[in-house]
N, C-alpha and C positions, 0 to 999 in steps of 0.2 A: 362312459356313455355321455355324449353331449347333447343338450337340449337347447334349441333356439326358440326364443319367443320374439315375436314381431311387435314392435311399438306402433306400427301403422294401423290405423283404424281399418277394420273389415268393411267391405262394401255392404251397404244396406240391401236387404232383399225382402221387402214386404210384398211378395208376389201376389197375395190375396187382394191387395188393394187395386190390382190391375186385371182381375178377372172380368170385370164388367166396366163399361164406360165408353166414352168417345175419344178417339185418339187421332193424331195426324202423324204420318210417317213420310219422310222424304226419301226418294230412292233415285239412283242414277239409271237412266234409260238411254243407252247409246251416247253417253257423254253429257246428257242433258238432265238436270235436276228436276225431278217431278215430285208432285205431292199426292198422297192418297189419304182418304179419311176412312177410319175404321170405327164401326159401331158394334160393340161386343156385349152380348148377354152371356149367361152361363152356358148356354147350349148353341149359340149361333154367333157368327161374325158377318157383318155386312160391310163389304169393302167398296168404296166409290172411288173410281179412277177415270178421269177424263169423261165424266158424265155418265158412265156405266157403272152399275152396281152388281157385284157378285155376292152370293150367299154361300157360306161354308158352315158345316157343323163344327162345333168345338168339343173336343173330348179331352178333359184334364187328365193327365197321367199322374201328376203330383201337383203340389201347390205352384210350382214354377215351370212346369212343362205341359204343353197341350199339342194335340194333333188337329189340324184344319183339313177338312175334306170337302171339296167343292160340291155344291148341290146342282147347279146349272150354270156352268161357266159361260160368261159373256165376254170377258176381256182379260183380266189380270191373273186369276188363279188357274194353276195347271190342273189336269185331271187326276194327278197323283197326289196323295196326301203330303201335307207339309208339317214338319216337326218344328215347333216354336219353343225356345228355352229362354226364359227370363233370367239374365245374368246379374243385373244390378237394378235397383230402383232408387228413385229420389222423390222429392215432394211431388213433382209434376211430370215425371217421365220414367221410362224404363229402357234399359238396353238389353237387346235380346239377340240370340243366335237363331238362324233359321235355314232350313234346307229340306229338299225332298227326302222323304222317309226312304232309307236304304242307300242313300248316296252319301259319299264322304264330303262333297263340296258344300260348304256352308258359308253364310255371309253374316255380318253383324249389322245391326240397325238400332236406331233409337226412336221411340214413339213418345209423343208429347200429348199429355191429357188436354182436351179441349173442354173448357168450362161449359 
């Protein structure tokens, strides 16, 4: 039996450090880079995009995964819940995978902490 050990450092995943806070996330909308601001508490996320703010409930599945469910959509958030999974973290950002619950199509993004 052969065992392989990696010398590469494992990605940091201090997910709890990103349960709450203020973050900026850039996304591509029809080929144009746009920015949205996220304010997250343990139970809610407020997303401001192009002057409109949506509110979603946050339900943590584990330390690194949560489900967003819109409360009263005005612009960005779809009516179906979104699964968010933090993949890696750094001092001021986290990389995550997101997609609509029950669908295979996912995207990758990076959110940056706003002091």
